[in-house]
FITOR-135695 format. One line per field, with one value per residue (C-alpha): residue in one letter; residue number from 1; x, y, z. Coordinates in steps of 0.001 Angstrom, whole numbers, plus 524288, in hexadecimal, padded with zeros to 5 digits. Example, Ala and Ser with C-alpha at 12.3 -4.5 7.8 and 13.67 -1.06 7.14 Angstrom:
! FITOR-135695
r: [a, s];
k: [1, 2];
c1: [8300C, 83566];
c2: [7EE6C, 7FBDC];
c3: [81E78, 81BE4];
! end
This chain:
! FITOR-135695
r: [m, f, s, s, k, i, i, h, t, r, n, i, p, r, f, f, q, h, r, l, t, f, s, r, l, q, n, h, y, p, v, q, r, q, y, s, l, l, a, g, a, c, s, s, r, l, a, k, c, t, s, c, k, t, s, s, w, c, f, r, g, v, t, g, g, v, n, d, i, f, c, r, q, f, h, k, t, i, i, l, y, d, e, v, r, i, v, t, t, p, a, f, a, e, s, v, t, e, g, d, v, r, w, e, k, a, v, g, d, h, v, g, e, d, e, v, i, c, e, i, e, t, d, k, t, s, v, q, v, p, s, p, g, a, g, i, i, e, e, l, f, a, e, d, g, d, t, v, t, a, g, q, q, l, f, k, i, k, i, t, g, n, a, p, a, m, k, t, e, a, a, a, p, p, p, p, t, t, p, s, p, s, v, p, p, p, p, p, p, p, t, p, p, l, v, q, s, s, g, e, s, p, v, g, p, i, p, t, v, p, p, s, v, p, p, l, p, q, q, p, m, s, s, t, p, v, s, n, v, k, p, p, g, p, p, p, s, a, v, g, s, s, m, p, a, v, s, m, s, p, v, s, g, t, r, s, e, q, r, v, k, m, n, r, m, r, m, r, i, a, y, r, l, k, e, a, q, n, t, c, a, m, l, t, t, f, n, e, i, d, m, s, n, i, m, e, m, r, q, q, h, k, d, s, f, q, k, k, h, g, f, k, l, g, f, m, s, a, f, v, k, a, s, a, h, s, l, q, c, q, p, v, v, n, a, v, i, d, e, n, e, i, v, y, r, d, y, v, d, i, s, v, a, v, a, t, p, k, g, l, v, v, p, v, i, r, n, a, e, t, m, n, y, a, d, i, e, r, t, i, n, g, l, g, e, k, a, r, l, g, s, l, s, i, e, d, m, d, g, g, t, f, t, i, s, n, g, g, v, f, g, s, m, f, g, t, p, i, i, n, p, p, q, s, a, i, l, g, m, h, a, i, f, n, r, p, m, a, v, n, g, k, v, e, i, r, p, m, m, y, v, a, l, t, y, d, h, r, l, i, d, g, r, e, a, v, t, f, l, k, k, i, k, t, c, v, e, d, p, r, s, l, l, l, d, l];
k: [1, 2, 3, 4, 5, 6, 7, 8, 9, 10, 11, 12, 13, 14, 15, 16, 17, 18, 19, 20, 21, 22, 23, 24, 25, 26, 27, 28, 29, 30, 31, 32, 33, 34, 35, 36, 37, 38, 39, 40, 41, 42, 43, 44, 45, 46, 47, 48, 49, 50, 51, 52, 53, 54, 55, 56, 57, 58, 59, 60, 61, 62, 63, 64, 65, 66, 67, 68, 69, 70, 71, 72, 73, 74, 75, 76, 77, 78, 79, 80, 81, 82, 83, 84, 85, 86, 87, 88, 89, 90, 91, 92, 93, 94, 95, 96, 97, 98, 99, 100, 101, 102, 103, 104, 105, 106, 107, 108, 109, 110, 111, 112, 113, 114, 115, 116, 117, 118, 119, 120, 121, 122, 123, 124, 125, 126, 127, 128, 129, 130, 131, 132, 133, 134, 135, 136, 137, 138, 139, 140, 141, 142, 143, 144, 145, 146, 147, 148, 149, 150, 151, 152, 153, 154, 155, 156, 157, 158, 159, 160, 161, 162, 163, 164, 165, 166, 167, 168, 169, 170, 171, 172, 173, 174, 175, 176, 177, 178, 179, 180, 181, 182, 183, 184, 185, 186, 187, 188, 189, 190, 191, 192, 193, 194, 195, 196, 197, 198, 199, 200, 201, 202, 203, 204, 205, 206, 207, 208, 209, 210, 211, 212, 213, 214, 215, 216, 217, 218, 219, 220, 221, 222, 223, 224, 225, 226, 227, 228, 229, 230, 231, 232, 233, 234, 235, 236, 237, 238, 239, 240, 241, 242, 243, 244, 245, 246, 247, 248, 249, 250, 251, 252, 253, 254, 255, 256, 257, 258, 259, 260, 261, 262, 263, 264, 265, 266, 267, 268, 269, 270, 271, 272, 273, 274, 275, 276, 277, 278, 279, 280, 281, 282, 283, 284, 285, 286, 287, 288, 289, 290, 291, 292, 293, 294, 295, 296, 297, 298, 299, 300, 301, 302, 303, 304, 305, 306, 307, 308, 309, 310, 311, 312, 313, 314, 315, 316, 317, 318, 319, 320, 321, 322, 323, 324, 325, 326, 327, 328, 329, 330, 331, 332, 333, 334, 335, 336, 337, 338, 339, 340, 341, 342, 343, 344, 345, 346, 347, 348, 349, 350, 351, 352, 353, 354, 355, 356, 357, 358, 359, 360, 361, 362, 363, 364, 365, 366, 367, 368, 369, 370, 371, 372, 373, 374, 375, 376, 377, 378, 379, 380, 381, 382, 383, 384, 385, 386, 387, 388, 389, 390, 391, 392, 393, 394, 395, 396, 397, 398, 399, 400, 401, 402, 403, 404, 405, 406, 407, 408, 409, 410, 411, 412, 413, 414, 415, 416, 417, 418, 419, 420, 421, 422, 423, 424, 425, 426, 427, 428, 429, 430, 431, 432, 433, 434, 435, 436, 437, 438, 439, 440, 441, 442, 443, 444, 445, 446, 447, 448, 449, 450, 451, 452, 453, 454, 455, 456, 457, 458, 459, 460, 461, 462, 463, 464, 465, 466, 467, 468, 469, 470, 471, 472, 473, 474, 475, 476, 477, 478, 479, 480, 481, 482, 483, 484, 485, 486];
c1: [87690, 86F85, 87441, 86AAF, 86EA5, 867F9, 86C6C, 86823, 86721, 8690E, 876D8, 87A1C, 88019, 876E9, 87F06, 87BF9, 86DD4, 86C00, 87174, 868FB, 85F62, 853D6, 8453C, 83CA3, 83514, 82D3B, 81ED0, 8233D, 82376, 82FB1, 83654, 841C2, 84D87, 858F3, 866BA, 87343, 87BD4, 887D5, 884FA, 88BE7, 88DBA, 884AA, 88863, 88834, 87D31, 8769E, 86B52, 86089, 8535F, 848DC, 83D7D, 83DA4, 8359A, 83BED, 8482F, 84F97, 859B8, 8566A, 85C1A, 85564, 8547D, 850BC, 84A7F, 84419, 84343, 83AF2, 840B6, 83F35, 842D1, 8492C, 84D63, 85A87, 86088, 86E1A, 8730B, 880AA, 87D82, 87AD2, 86F67, 86235, 858B6, 84AAF, 84FE8, 84933, 851E9, 84EC1, 8585A, 85A2E, 85F7A, 86E5E, 875B3, 877B0, 8833A, 884C8, 87EC8, 8732E, 86778, 85D05, 85A44, 84F91, 84DC6, 84BDE, 84813, 84E03, 84621, 83834, 83172, 83213, 83E33, 848C5, 85605, 863DC, 86E37, 873E5, 869C7, 865C1, 85832, 85736, 85F22, 85EEB, 8616D, 867BA, 86BEE, 87951, 878F3, 870C6, 871FF, 86E90, 8685E, 86B71, 8646A, 86A91, 8680B, 8603B, 851C7, 84476, 84085, 834D5, 83224, 83685, 835F1, 836F9, 830B9, 83855, 83D15, 83B64, 8459E, 84D0D, 8572A, 862B5, 85E99, 85088, 84A7A, 84A08, 84537, 84326, 84922, 847C0, 854C8, 8527E, 86020, 85AF8, 85FFE, 855DB, 8542E, 85A28, 85073, 84FC6, 851AB, 844EA, 83913, 83377, 82703, 81A9C, 814BE, 809EA, 7FC66, 7F118, 7E55C, 7DA02, 7CC79, 7C519, 7B9F9, 7BD9E, 7BF6E, 7B495, 7B66B, 7BCD5, 7B3E8, 7B2FA, 7BCC7, 7B882, 7BCCA, 7C988, 7CAA8, 7D077, 7DD41, 7E28F, 7E8B7, 7E32A, 7D7DC, 7CBD3, 7CAF9, 7BE52, 7B0BA, 7AC01, 7A07B, 79406, 78C48, 79116, 793A5, 78930, 78AB3, 78BEA, 780CC, 782E3, 7841F, 777B8, 77E7C, 785FD, 794AC, 79C05, 7A298, 7AC9F, 7BA92, 7C41A, 7CD4E, 7C2FE, 7C122, 7C855, 7CC21, 7C4C3, 7CB4F, 7CF26, 7C4A3, 7C0C9, 7C6E9, 7D43B, 7D40D, 7DCFA, 7E238, 7F0C9, 7F18C, 7FA11, 7F459, 7F4F9, 7F8F7, 7EFB4, 7F97D, 7FC2C, 808E0, 812D7, 81B59, 81944, 817B7, 8189F, 81FEA, 826D5, 82AD4, 8365E, 83B18, 8487D, 85281, 85A16, 866E9, 860C7, 85A41, 86738, 86E25, 863AD, 8648F, 8735A, 873DB, 869D3, 8710B, 87D7F, 87698, 870DE, 87D74, 88920, 88C8E, 88F90, 8979E, 89CF4, 8A956, 8ACC4, 8B89A, 8BC1D, 8C620, 8CDB6, 8CCF3, 8D715, 8E253, 8DA52, 8D37D, 8E08E, 8E606, 8D9FD, 8DA98, 8E8F3, 8E858, 8DA63, 8DDD7, 8E953, 8E1BF, 8D640, 8DF50, 8E621, 8DAD7, 8CF23, 8C6E0, 8C6D7, 8CD0F, 8C2C0, 8C264, 8BC80, 8C94D, 8D02E, 8C603, 8C5D9, 8D496, 8D4BE, 8CA09, 8D122, 8DD9F, 8D633, 8CF1F, 8DC2C, 8E087, 8D3CE, 8CFC5, 8C443, 8BD1D, 8BE9A, 8B95D, 8AB70, 8A38E, 89ED3, 89612, 89F8A, 8ABF6, 8B39A, 8B85B, 8C4C4, 8C80A, 8D57D, 8CFE5, 8C8A1, 8BC6F, 8B682, 8A869, 8A53C, 89724, 89143, 883BD, 87B95, 86D73, 869A2, 8708B, 87DB7, 88793, 89519, 89E9F, 8AB39, 8B965, 8C0DD, 8CE38, 8CEBB, 8DB00, 8E2EB, 8DE25, 8E34B, 8DB64, 8DA89, 8D600, 8CB93, 8C66A, 8C618, 8BE4D, 8B4E7, 8B25D, 8AF84, 8A62A, 89F8B, 89D28, 89725, 88E6F, 88986, 88687, 88015, 88955, 88F1D, 88F66, 88E37, 89C98, 89FDB, 898A8, 89AF6, 8A40A, 8AAC5, 8B171, 8AFD3, 8A6FA, 8A91C, 89D46, 89F5A, 893C1, 89BBB, 89893, 88AAC, 88F1A, 88DF4, 89594, 893CE, 88D91, 88E67, 88EF0, 888E4, 89119, 88FAE, 88E2D, 8954A, 8A02F, 8A480, 8A704, 8A40B, 8AA93, 8A24A, 8A820, 8A1CE, 8A2E6, 8AEB5, 8AC47, 8B590, 8B5F6, 8BE98, 8C8B2, 8D35F, 8E071, 8ECEC, 8E60C, 8DFC8, 8D237, 8D251, 8C7B0, 8C96E, 8C150, 8BC35, 8B45D, 8AD33, 8AE99, 8A6D9, 8A9E5, 89E9F, 8A33A, 89DB5, 8A0D0, 89F15, 8ABF3, 8B30E, 8B675, 8B713, 8C5F4, 8C736, 8BC90, 8C26B, 8D01D, 8CB35, 8C467, 8D032, 8D8CE, 8CFE2, 8D0D3, 8DFB2, 8E099, 8D763, 8DD3E, 8EB1F, 8EBC1, 8FA82, 8F7C8, 8F352, 90062, 907A6, 8FE44, 8FB7F];
c2: [DA047, D9496, D86B3, D7B70, D70C7, D672F, D6698, D5D76, D661C, D5AC2, D5952, D67ED, D6D69, D7580, D81AD, D80FD, D7D19, D89A7, D91C6, D8C2B, D93CA, D8B8C, D8B3E, D8066, D7A2F, D7016, D71B1, D7CD9, D8657, D8F09, D933B, D9CAD, D9C3E, DA545, DA0A1, D9EEC, D937B, D925A, D8A0C, D7D22, D7D1D, D7174, D69E9, D5C61, D5252, D593B, D52D1, D56E8, D58AC, D4F73, D552D, D62D0, D63DE, D7090, D7244, D7797, D7031, D6DDA, D6867, D5F26, D62AC, D59B7, D604F, D5888, D4C78, D536C, D5513, D62F4, D675A, D74B0, D7C72, D8355, D8DA7, D9205, D9FA3, DA527, DB2E5, DB94F, DC13B, DBC09, DBEE3, DC323, DCA77, DD741, DE259, DEFC6, DFA56, E061E, E13BB, E13F1, E1C01, E2A46, E32F6, E3931, E462C, E400E, E3A59, E3875, E38AC, E37BD, E2ABF, E2A14, E1CAF, E171A, E0A67, E06B6, DFB44, DEF0F, DF316, DE8EC, DEE4B, DE929, DE8C3, DF628, DFCE9, E0A37, E0989, E1756, E2398, E2B79, E3A00, E408E, E4E79, E4C3A, E4043, E34D4, E271D, E1B99, E0F75, E0306, DF608, DEB88, DE149, DDDB0, DDCC0, DE331, DEF36, DEBCD, DF80F, E062D, E0BDA, E1A32, E2245, E29B8, E366A, E3231, E35B6, E2A18, E28D9, E1FB1, E11B0, E1382, E0879, E0B95, DFFCB, DF115, DE868, DD9ED, DD3EF, DCAB4, DCA04, DCC75, DD87C, DE0B5, DDD2B, DE678, DEE93, DEB6E, DF66B, DF421, DEDB7, DE1F2, DE4DE, DE000, DD378, DD58F, DD493, DCE72, DD768, DD275, DD2A8, DDE8A, DE741, DEF2E, DFD9C, E06D2, E0DC5, E1B2E, E2700, E2D53, E383B, E450E, E4769, E4EB6, E5B28, E58FA, E6013, E6455, E594E, E4E9C, E4544, E474A, E3F7C, E3A95, E388C, E413A, E49E0, E4786, E5371, E60F6, E6AE6, E751F, E8290, E8DC3, E97A3, EA48C, EB0D3, EB8E4, EC614, ECCF4, ECC33, ED7BC, EE119, EE66E, EE616, EDD6C, EE8E6, EEF7B, EE3D2, EE5C4, EDACC, EDA0C, EE0F0, EDAE4, ED7CB, EE2FC, EDC5C, EDC6A, EEAF2, EF302, EE6FB, EE6CD, ED7EE, ED1CA, EC829, EBA4C, EAFC7, EA44F, E9B04, E8EB9, E8DD7, E852B, E7B7B, E74AC, E7B7F, E7002, E6F72, E6418, E62AE, E59CD, E5699, E5C48, E51A9, E5193, E558A, E619C, E650A, E63B6, E6C46, E76C3, E7669, E7779, E8290, E8A52, E8744, E8CB8, E9960, E9AC5, E9765, E9C57, EAA7A, EA79C, EB0DD, EAE91, EB391, EB1F9, EB0FF, EAC96, EA2B0, EA240, E9403, E9528, E8E30, E8314, E80C6, E808B, E76CA, E6E4C, E6EA6, E6B0F, E5F93, E5A6A, E4EF3, E4A18, E4C43, E4420, E3988, E3801, E397A, E351A, E4170, E4F5A, E5B37, E6534, E72B1, E6E25, E6837, E7548, E7C52, E71AC, E71FD, E80DA, E811E, E7748, E7F54, E8BE4, E85CA, E8259, E9072, E95B7, E8BF9, E9458, E9142, E82D2, E84CF, E83F6, E89D6, E8016, E8772, E9080, E8A5D, E8AA5, E7D70, E7E1F, E723B, E6DFE, E65EB, E69E7, E626C, E68FD, E6642, E6699, E69C3, E5FFE, E6157, E54D2, E5265, E516B, E5DD4, E63D9, E5B35, E5EE3, E535C, E5647, E556D, E5195, E5767, E5F3F, E663E, E59B2, E56EC, E5AC5, E5D59, E4EF2, E4AAB, E553A, E51BF, E4353, E4621, E4F36, E451B, E3AA4, E433D, E47E7, E39EC, E36B3, E42AD, E3EEF, E310D, E35DB, E2DE4, E38E5, E3560, E3E9C, E3C90, E4216, E4EC2, E5032, E5ADD, E64A3, E7149, E78ED, E77C2, E7A61, E7C14, E7C51, E82AB, E84BE, E7716, E7C12, E88E9, E91BE, E9E5B, EA464, EA095, EA0C8, E934A, E9032, E8AC5, E7C4F, E7C00, E79DE, E7E67, E8C87, E8F1C, E8A50, E8D09, E8EC1, E8BE6, E9093, E8EE3, E933C, E9E13, EA571, EB3B9, EBF3D, EC196, ECBC4, EC485, ECCA4, ED893, ED12E, ECBA3, EBCEA, EB2A4, EA962, E9DEB, EA331, E9D4D, EA466, E9E43, EA174, E9E9B, E9ED9, E9EB8, E9FD8, EAD96, EA999, EA240, EA6FA, EB53E, EBBAE, EBBF8, EAD45, EAAA0, EB352, EAE29, EA033, EA26D, EA987, E9DFF, E94DD, E9DFF, E9DB8, E8ED5, E8C87, E96B6, E9208, E83F2, E8559, E8D16, E804F, E79FA, E858A, E863B, E9499];
c3: [204AE, 20A5A, 20CAD, 20B97, 21510, 21E4B, 22C55, 23748, 2433A, 24C92, 2472D, 24891, 254FD, 25D70, 25ADD, 24C55, 24EAB, 25657, 24AFD, 24014, 237D3, 2338C, 23069, 23518, 22A23, 2319C, 22E2D, 22539, 230C6, 23006, 23C8C, 23A50, 2432B, 23FAF, 242E2, 23B2E, 2372C, 22EB3, 222CA, 2235D, 23231, 23315, 226E9, 22D0E, 22C39, 220B0, 21975, 21088, 216FF, 2120D, 219C8, 21430, 207C6, 2036C, 1FB65, 2072F, 20EF4, 21D07, 22972, 232E8, 2413C, 24C67, 25829, 262FE, 25A7D, 25049, 242D4, 23DBF, 23020, 22EB2, 222C5, 22322, 21A3D, 21E54, 21B00, 21C95, 22169, 22E67, 228D7, 22CF2, 221F9, 22482, 23048, 233C1, 2381D, 23D56, 23957, 24237, 24002, 24037, 24A28, 246AF, 24981, 256BA, 252B4, 24B5C, 25280, 24807, 23985, 22F48, 2285D, 2199D, 2146A, 2080C, 208A5, 20C23, 212B7, 20A57, 202B9, 20059, 20438, 2037E, 20DDC, 21157, 208C8, 20E20, 21435, 21970, 21BB4, 22839, 2264F, 23200, 23462, 22E6E, 225AA, 220CA, 2265C, 21DAB, 223AB, 21BCB, 21BD1, 2248B, 21A2C, 20E1A, 2110C, 21111, 218C5, 2212C, 22923, 22A98, 23842, 233FA, 22968, 21F30, 22543, 2336C, 23D77, 24310, 24DD2, 24FA6, 252C8, 24E33, 2463C, 237B7, 23007, 23054, 225E3, 22314, 21F2A, 213C6, 20E04, 20052, 1F95B, 1F21F, 1E3ED, 1DA23, 1D2A2, 1C442, 1BA9C, 1B3B1, 1B984, 1B271, 1AAF1, 1B180, 1AC00, 1A237, 1A7F5, 1A0D4, 19FEF, 1A7C0, 1A1B9, 1A61F, 1A1FC, 195E0, 198E3, 194DB, 187E4, 1890D, 1881E, 17AC0, 178CB, 172BD, 164C0, 16328, 15B41, 14DFC, 14BC5, 13EBD, 1371F, 13FD8, 13E34, 146D6, 15341, 1591E, 15370, 14870, 14CBF, 1453B, 149F2, 14586, 1505C, 1531B, 14CFA, 156E7, 15660, 14F89, 157F7, 15958, 15B7C, 150A1, 15123, 15710, 14DB1, 15789, 15230, 15930, 15BBA, 16411, 16D1B, 17A30, 1836A, 19051, 19BD6, 1A8EC, 1B2D1, 1BBD6, 1C7BA, 1C13B, 1BD64, 1C626, 1CD4D, 1D04E, 1D122, 1C67A, 1BD1D, 1C233, 1B8A1, 1B8A2, 1B249, 1BA48, 1C21B, 1BB70, 1C2E7, 1CFE7, 1DD00, 1E645, 1F32E, 1F9A1, 207C9, 20AE0, 21881, 21B61, 21E08, 22AAB, 22473, 21E55, 22B35, 2323F, 22834, 2297F, 2383E, 2388A, 22EAA, 23646, 242D0, 23CD3, 23945, 246D4, 24E23, 24665, 243A4, 23563, 22D31, 21F72, 21919, 20AB0, 201F4, 1F432, 1EFCA, 1E316, 1DEC3, 1D3D1, 1DAB5, 1E089, 1D379, 1CC71, 1D644, 1D4F5, 1C622, 1C628, 1CFA6, 1CE71, 1C58B, 1CD8C, 1DA24, 1D564, 1D018, 1DD20, 1E6B2, 1DE9C, 1E065, 1DB4D, 1E190, 1E529, 1EB3F, 1F81C, 1FCB5, 1FB0A, 20357, 20DCA, 20F06, 20F35, 2198E, 22220, 22166, 22456, 22FE1, 235F8, 23422, 239FE, 244A7, 24900, 23C46, 23F99, 24D65, 25284, 25D8E, 267CB, 2716B, 27890, 27333, 26674, 26179, 25935, 250EE, 24C82, 2414D, 234FA, 230B2, 224C8, 22101, 21278, 20F0A, 20567, 1FF55, 1FEFB, 1FAE1, 2093C, 20D74, 2106A, 21760, 21C59, 21CCF, 22416, 21F8A, 22BCB, 22EC2, 22241, 226E5, 224FD, 21717, 209D2, 1FD85, 1F9DC, 20767, 207A0, 1FA14, 1FDAE, 209FA, 202E6, 1F83B, 20256, 209F2, 1FD83, 1F918, 20639, 20557, 1F7D1, 1FC46, 208D0, 2114C, 2195E, 227B7, 2332B, 23618, 2289E, 22BB2, 23A3C, 23EDC, 2361D, 239F5, 22D35, 2213A, 212BB, 209E7, 1FB29, 1F4A6, 1E85A, 1E372, 1E137, 1DB0E, 1E6F0, 1E541, 1F2A7, 1FF89, 20E53, 214B6, 221F3, 22D15, 2300B, 23EF9, 247EA, 23ED5, 23E89, 2300F, 22251, 21538, 2090F, 1FBAD, 1EF1B, 1E06E, 1D888, 1CE9F, 1C5B7, 1C9A0, 1C61A, 1D0C4, 1D28F, 1D282, 1D332, 1CDFA, 1C2B3, 1C0B9, 1BF02, 1BE6F, 1C9EF, 1CF43, 1DC19, 1E749, 1F213, 1FF92, 20BD9, 21A15, 223B7, 231D5, 23F8E, 24404, 2523C, 25163, 2453D, 24330, 235F3, 235D6, 2378B, 22D8A, 22301, 225A3, 224C6, 217BB, 2123B, 21615, 20E5C, 202B5, 20337, 20466, 1F8FE, 1EFED, 1F2AB, 1F7B8, 1F97A, 205F0, 20C36, 2094E, 20F24, 21ADC, 21868];
! end
């Protein structure tokens, strides 16, 4: 890392003298000057310094006829250690202007290079802010939960170049301490004698004085039989009252409340869903799909499909492909209202709703009409992995002409999805259940799925909506119709 050599500065060209990094040691007063020099560039006229009393190697400089002794430690990196940097908020996407900061580190923490210091939650995604280098955090310019904008100062870090030490699995036991002489503690107060139980020896001091005998009653004992004794009645205030008896037993369990600030993504989701209800004239139509053929095809080819492509064949690819084909047959479902105009699209970008711990996100499958089952499954797996890691970008979720929501993965049997604005329709998938169905005049048990299509009635009429959903039913029940373009 460092080279220990002695250089006479009077024998070094001025260009290299200007690019030296050195500390003046005369009178033990350090003066730091930060430059850079390639090690070995001044390898001529080297000699060991005899004036320096330390174990370092030095070079002798002559300035104005006065000999000065300097200490030099060369390093082969462009990073200047002990440098203080101020990190600012990164640039957001075009539609995002601010976000809430959530700190992962605190002041005084040792961090490594590219280690996440904080996370900025925006309306659509979370942006991680890494450390520019290994060092110590000196100051935070925003509190946890504060709103920050692009270019705003976030924190100050001192670059030391030393990575944080790894935490040991078990901490070393503290060294034994010798007890210091002190005043002995007072004796404990005497404890009362314990009652002797059967089969046990008495505990405590033995009483020496017998207990006093209670006095005899002065009045004669009553001769009333026990059967004639009646229990006392309720108090007069309770007679004739219609109030039920109140139990005085204590309430079991906790009854505490906790208030948590809603994150920006959840606030944005709530706003958009309410906006969809207030803007769109939503109407839902339903149908049911026999999943026998698609399940048989999946069972027959799942092993060879996974061996060739490296991932499993699911049901989502069949619905995405069927939706893309149906959207081309019914272009109005793929359109959108823009003020007083209708925008028709000749491409199909299908958004797939994915549930994450922070909220519902809808990554987009671009140009789904040009994909086959394998391409769709590959894209879905990639987007799902990003969603689980929290690395979805705004570009992954921007746009979309149609949405598919699969509540069946959580066991939902029936439901009505809400439109994702500015789109005009959304398809809701549900769980598969075996139900008795009439097939060719006979009752058979078939795996059935309910599907729901919610559409904007301002743009889409009932005929187009029902025809669109029936087309999806046909493509899923018989995938051969896609090959024949039926």
